[in-house]
C-alpha positions as semicolon CSV with decimal commas, in nm:
position;residue;x (nm);y (nm);z (nm)
1;M;0,000;0,000;0,000
2;R;0,147;0,333;-0,108
3;T;0,008;0,674;-0,012
4;V;0,101;1,013;-0,155
5;A;-0,022;1,352;-0,040
6;E;-0,106;1,471;-0,392
7;T;-0,083;1,355;-0,751
8;G;-0,245;1,430;-1,081
9;S;-0,419;1,094;-1,115
10;T;-0,357;0,767;-0,934
11;N;-0,462;0,582;-1,250
12;A;-0,202;0,766;-1,459
13;D;0,062;0,685;-1,198
14;M;-0,044;0,320;-1,190
15;V;-0,035;0,295;-1,570
16;A;0,324;0,417;-1,556
17;L;0,404;0,158;-1,288
18;A;0,239;-0,115;-1,494
19;T;0,442;-0,019;-1,799
20;S;0,761;-0,036;-1,594
21;G;0,684;-0,391;-1,479
22;Q;0,504;-0,346;-1,147
23;E;0,349;-0,673;-1,030
24;E;-0,020;-0,693;-0,948
25;G;-0,153;-0,643;-0,599
26;V;-0,002;-0,302;-0,525
27;W;-0,237;-0,017;-0,431
28;L;-0,168;0,354;-0,467
29;R;-0,376;0,606;-0,272
30;A;-0,362;0,984;-0,299
31;E;-0,499;1,219;-0,038
32;R;-0,578;1,459;-0,320
33;Q;-0,582;1,446;-0,701
34;T;-0,544;1,749;-0,923
35;V;-0,664;1,595;-1,252
36;G;-0,876;1,299;-1,143
37;R;-1,070;1,124;-1,419
38;G;-1,392;0,929;-1,440
39;R;-1,549;0,719;-1,713
40;M;-1,588;0,861;-2,064
41;G;-1,333;1,136;-2,001
42;R;-1,519;1,311;-1,720
43;S;-1,325;1,494;-1,451
44;W;-1,347;1,356;-1,098
45;V;-1,350;1,625;-0,831
46;S;-1,102;1,523;-0,562
47;P;-1,123;1,711;-0,230
48;P;-0,927;1,570;0,067
49;G;-1,116;1,320;0,281
50;N;-1,246;1,097;0,003
51;L;-1,082;0,785;-0,140
52;Y;-0,874;0,808;-0,458
53;A;-0,689;0,485;-0,527
54;S;-0,572;0,254;-0,804
55;T;-0,448;-0,101;-0,833
56;L;-0,355;-0,330;-1,120
57;V;-0,422;-0,685;-1,235
58;R;-0,192;-0,873;-1,471
59;I;-0,403;-1,070;-1,718
60;R;-0,306;-1,438;-1,735
61;P;-0,377;-1,672;-2,029
62;N;-0,673;-1,850;-1,866
63;D;-0,831;-1,548;-1,697
64;P;-1,188;-1,442;-1,780
65;P;-1,221;-1,144;-2,018
66;A;-1,038;-0,838;-1,886
67;A;-1,349;-0,619;-1,918
68;T;-1,524;-0,827;-1,651
69;L;-1,285;-0,684;-1,393
70;A;-1,535;-0,397;-1,380
71;L;-1,778;-0,636;-1,211
72;V;-1,506;-0,766;-0,978
73;A;-1,432;-0,411;-0,867
74;A;-1,804;-0,346;-0,822
75;V;-1,874;-0,644;-0,596
76;A;-1,562;-0,577;-0,386
77;L;-1,661;-0,213;-0,350
78;E;-2,023;-0,291;-0,258
79;E;-1,907;-0,543;0,001
80;T;-1,673;-0,285;0,153
81;V;-1,938;-0,012;0,163
82;S;-2,184;-0,254;0,322
83;A;-1,935;-0,325;0,601
84;Y;-1,982;0,037;0,711
85;I;-2,350;0,094;0,623
86;P;-2,521;-0,245;0,600
87;G;-2,824;-0,290;0,381
88;K;-2,815;0,042;0,196
89;A;-2,583;-0,005;-0,105
90;A;-2,696;-0,123;-0,449
91;L;-2,503;-0,176;-0,772
92;K;-2,577;-0,011;-1,107
93;W;-2,418;-0,138;-1,426
94;P;-2,136;-0,169;-1,476
95;N;-1,970;-0,071;-1,149
96;D;-2,140;0,218;-0,968
97;V;-2,236;0,182;-0,601
98;L;-2,554;0,371;-0,515
99;I;-2,719;0,455;-0,184
100;H;-3,091;0,524;-0,222
101;G;-3,027;0,593;-0,591
102;A;-2,745;0,846;-0,535
103;K;-2,396;0,774;-0,661
104;L;-2,134;0,699;-0,398
105;S;-1,840;0,585;-0,607
106;G;-1,689;0,541;-0,949
107;V;-1,454;0,292;-1,114
108;L;-1,229;0,351;-1,415
109;L;-1,050;0,068;-1,598
110;E;-0,757;0,134;-1,828
111;R;-0,545;-0,116;-2,022
112;A;-0,163;-0,104;-2,015
113;G;-0,020;-0,400;-2,205
114;D;-0,107;-0,718;-2,018
115;A;-0,220;-0,515;-1,717
116;V;-0,557;-0,364;-1,632
117;V;-0,538;-0,060;-1,407
118;I;-0,843;-0,016;-1,185
119;G;-0,907;0,327;-1,038
120;I;-1,162;0,367;-0,760
121;G;-1,303;0,687;-0,616
122;V;-1,539;0,684;-0,319
123;N;-1,719;0,978;-0,161
124;L;-1,635;0,919;0,204
125;A;-1,655;1,270;0,349
126;H;-1,775;1,489;0,059
127;Y;-1,988;1,460;-0,254
128;P;-2,048;1,694;-0,548
129;T;-2,378;1,877;-0,580
130;D;-2,331;2,038;-0,923
131;I;-2,350;1,725;-1,138
132;E;-2,617;1,571;-1,360
133;R;-2,708;1,281;-1,134
134;P;-2,757;1,278;-0,754
135;A;-2,455;1,189;-0,542
136;T;-2,394;1,109;-0,178
137;S;-2,121;1,017;0,070
138;L;-2,074;0,779;0,359
139;A;-2,062;1,078;0,594
140;A;-2,409;1,179;0,474
141;H;-2,527;0,844;0,611
142;N;-2,359;0,887;0,949
143;A;-2,057;0,669;0,866
144;A;-1,729;0,842;0,949
145;V;-1,463;0,641;0,765
146;A;-1,100;0,743;0,714
147;P;-0,964;0,674;0,364
148;E;-0,673;0,473;0,504
149;D;-0,916;0,242;0,684
150;F;-1,154;0,207;0,391
151;I;-0,879;0,110;0,149
152;E;-0,750;-0,165;0,378
153;T;-1,096;-0,324;0,384
154;L;-1,135;-0,273;0,009
155;A;-0,797;-0,425;-0,077
156;E;-0,880;-0,738;0,122
157;A;-1,220;-0,773;-0,047
158;F;-1,076;-0,711;-0,392
159;A;-0,806;-0,978;-0,345
160;R;-1,073;-1,233;-0,244
161;W;-1,293;-1,153;-0,543
162;I;-0,996;-1,167;-0,783
163;E;-0,924;-1,515;-0,652
164;C;-1,291;-1,607;-0,708
165;W;-1,283;-1,455;-1,060
166;R;-0,981;-1,664;-1,151
167;G;-1,090;-1,981;-0,975
168;Q;-1,464;-1,990;-1,043
169;G;-1,500;-1,768;-1,349
170;I;-1,722;-1,476;-1,430
171;D;-2,048;-1,655;-1,346
172;A;-1,978;-1,646;-0,972
173;I;-1,907;-1,273;-0,997
174;R;-2,214;-1,213;-1,209
175;R;-2,443;-1,390;-0,961
176;R;-2,306;-1,182;-0,673
177;W;-2,343;-0,863;-0,877
178;V;-2,707;-0,933;-0,968
179;A;-2,791;-1,025;-0,607
180;H;-2,676;-0,681;-0,492
181;A;-2,804;-0,471;-0,782
182;H;-3,124;-0,270;-0,807
183;P;-3,422;-0,504;-0,866
184;T;-3,511;-0,665;-1,197
185;G;-3,765;-0,438;-1,370
186;T;-3,598;-0,114;-1,257
187;P;-3,653;0,151;-1,531
188;L;-3,324;0,258;-1,691
189;N;-3,211;0,509;-1,949
190;V;-2,900;0,407;-2,144
191;R;-2,702;0,660;-2,344
192;L;-2,507;0,467;-2,604
193;P;-2,159;0,589;-2,702
194;D;-2,243;0,574;-3,074
195;G;-2,619;0,622;-3,083
196;P;-2,930;0,764;-2,919
197;A;-3,046;0,708;-2,564
198;I;-3,285;0,419;-2,509
199;D;-3,524;0,340;-2,223
200;G;-3,599;-0,003;-2,088
201;L;-3,622;-0,222;-1,782
202;F;-3,328;-0,388;-1,609
203;D;-3,336;-0,759;-1,694
204;G;-3,011;-0,885;-1,546
205;L;-2,671;-0,951;-1,703
206;D;-2,579;-1,185;-1,984
207;P;-2,318;-1,462;-1,926
208;D;-2,035;-1,221;-2,012
209;G;-2,156;-0,949;-1,775
210;A;-2,319;-0,722;-2,032
211;L;-2,639;-0,537;-1,935
212;I;-2,971;-0,680;-2,055
213;L;-3,239;-0,420;-2,118
214;R;-3,602;-0,521;-2,181
215;L;-3,758;-0,276;-2,427
216;A;-4,119;-0,161;-2,446
217;D;-4,200;-0,414;-2,722
218;G;-4,077;-0,699;-2,503
219;T;-3,750;-0,759;-2,686
220;R;-3,425;-0,781;-2,493
221;R;-3,124;-0,574;-2,591
222;V;-2,772;-0,652;-2,475
223;I;-2,569;-0,342;-2,386
224;H;-2,190;-0,370;-2,389
225;A;-2,111;0,000;-2,339
226;G;-2,312;0,301;-2,236
227;D;-2,400;0,549;-1,964
228;V;-2,682;0,416;-1,745
229;F;-2,928;0,630;-1,549
230;L;-3,204;0,523;-1,312
231;L;-3,545;0,660;-1,411
């Protein structure tokens, strides 16, 4: 576990470490980021008191698809959050943790050769109020958690779920994810990266972890990439 007072982006630092041969399992945490990033190129506001951390996984020949590490990160993160506020967290595809529909955390995966860098941001003490979707923090739910304590719990959970991912495959991860997601039938809006937004009902995940959306005409559409909003 490495901690720095400030950096531009823990993911950028971890990509550099991956390129230089860093083995998997290391975690890097910053008390503050100056150019934090979220999915789809969004900035991630990074005031002190929240968690900003990255780790890496080296992809082995018999591992499940690298993209399914998003689900691994999600289940590890939900388990960690639930250790502090039991019964409140829910998952939204692919890897957001929500509390009562408000976003608590974000995960960003980036590829660097045979490594996948996984960046995780969690609103522990603060949350933004000037964004498109509602957000929240653990502190807003009466859970005072120091970043250095949260990351220790998270790293342990992540290591266990990586072992499960490698040993049992993606199906075990998918089942855990679905069990802790918002209910089947939840209305969703999906903004596709190369097309219009579509509305539908959450209908689980396919065997590879892609989102299944049931459309108004009863057909099911498999979503491999997109921005998902609860309706």
